N, C-alpha and C positions, 0 to 999 in steps of 0.2 A: 503493499499501500504506500502510495507516496504522501509524503508528511508535505501539509501546506505551509508549515513554517520553513519551508526550504524551497518553495516553490517560486518561480517570477514568471509573470505576462509579460511578455514582448510584443509589442506590436510595432506596425509600419516595415515590416521585415522584407526585404527586395524579395519579389516573386522568384526570382532564379537562386536564390539560397534555401538549401536542405539543411537536414538537421547536423549534418557531420560539420557543415560550415556554422552553422548558428555555435555549435558546442566549441568549436575552435576558436572562435570569437571571444567569446566568453574567457576560455583557458588562456590567450594570448593578455587578456587583461588580469591576468592572475587568480581566476576562480576556477577550481574545481566542480568539474560537471559528471554530474551521476547519468542525468537524462535530458534531452534535448527532443524537442519535438514543433514541426511545423504544422499546422492546421489545415489540410487539403481541403478542397471542393468536393463533395462526395461524388459528384457526376464525373466531373471532368480530369479531378485528381490534382488540379492547379491549386498551388497556395493561396491560402487566402489574408495572406500579407500579416499574420500574427502566428505566435505560438509559444511554447511553455520551457522554461528551462528549470530543473531540479539540480540544484548546489549540492555538493558534498559536505558542506559545512556551512551553517548559519551562524555562524560566531557574531557577524556584523550585517547582519543583512540589508539595514539600512544603509549603512556606508557602502556596499553593494550596489544598490539604487541609486544612491547619489552618485557614486563613481561613472554609472554606464548610463543612467536616464540622460538621452539628448546627445549622447554620442553617434557618430556615423559609421554603417556597415553599408560598403558599397554604395557610397552616395547619399545614402537613406538616413535621415535623422530617426534614432530606434527609441521609442516609449518604452520605459523598463519600471514594473510596479511590483509588488507583492501581488501573487495570484489570489485571487478569493475563491472560495468552494463554491462548487456547484451547488444549488438549492433542489433536493429533488422536488420533482411535479412543477419545476419552473419553467415558463415558455421562453423560447428563443426566440427573439425579436430581429436577430440579424437575418435568418434563414429568409432567403429568396423567394 
């Protein structure tokens, strides 16, 4: 089970970016990653432009967010925040 305390939401990911590139980008900034996921459209398989990263150590999640939020990956400014757990039964308003 993924710990919500270690999980980050990453928004505005370049559409060509995959899981390995996202993980590598975090590791280049000094963070050990145990899991990286880029969310893809169920029909087309194309990136939806956001994903999640699970850090190995949450010793200072706030500092990680402050360091990486607003940084660039392949020319795009990323949004990095603490991930909020899904609420069972909630409606997904982003679905087309």
